C-alpha positions, 0 to 999 in steps of 0.5 A: 200571012193571015187570010183575014183582012186587016182594017185597011183592007190588006192582009196581016201577019198572024201568030196563032191557029187561024181557023180557031183564032187562038194559039192554044195548042195544048203545049208550049209553043213559039214562033218567029218571023225574020226579015231580010237583011236591012242595011243601016249603013250611013243611018245615025238613028232608026226606028221600027214601026208597026201596027199590032194587036196582041191578045195574050195572057195578062200575067207577066212574063208569059206570052210576050211578043219579042222584038229581036235583032241580029247583026251576025246574019241570024246566028244570034239575036238580041232581044230589044223590046218585049211587048205585053198585051196591046198598048204602050204606057209612058214610063222609064222604059220609054225615051222622050219620043215615046219609043220603046227602049226595052220592056214595054207593058200595056193593056187594052179592053178593045182589040184594035191595032196599036202603033208600036215604035221600037228604037233601033239607033244602037244598030246604026251603020250595021246590017241587021235582021229583025225578028218578030218572036212570040213564046207562050213559055208554058202550056197553060192559059193560052186560049187567047187570039194571039199576035197580029202585025201589019204595016211593018217599016224601018224608018230613019229617025230625023 
């Protein structure tokens, strides 16, 4: 949890070196934040929503934020979405409701919190863990602010 204030006045989750405002450690680095169990029993469709800023290397596939889901208590995780930079673009990786299905690419000039929506409907009627995962994949070009996440919620699709 960051000591910095989010725009709404609450604190947010941050991946990076807070005092330096970068994730450049000089080495390959990665980290994850895993939710408690989320019971989707009786839920036909669900969506993960959160606000985030991803200031990271702009060369795909480096420095993605990855959304992973476990259905076995955290023994294994399935990657359900990859986020690069900060905004989502419409394209074949989105369904008709603008929900990210697997591979979502975007870019932004200004670092502002953006809304992310990840479709979790394939996990209906299961107990899941959601993991927010970041990985540099290498030890170079990591002098960016990192990933800030706020207002995380799982909602039932209507």
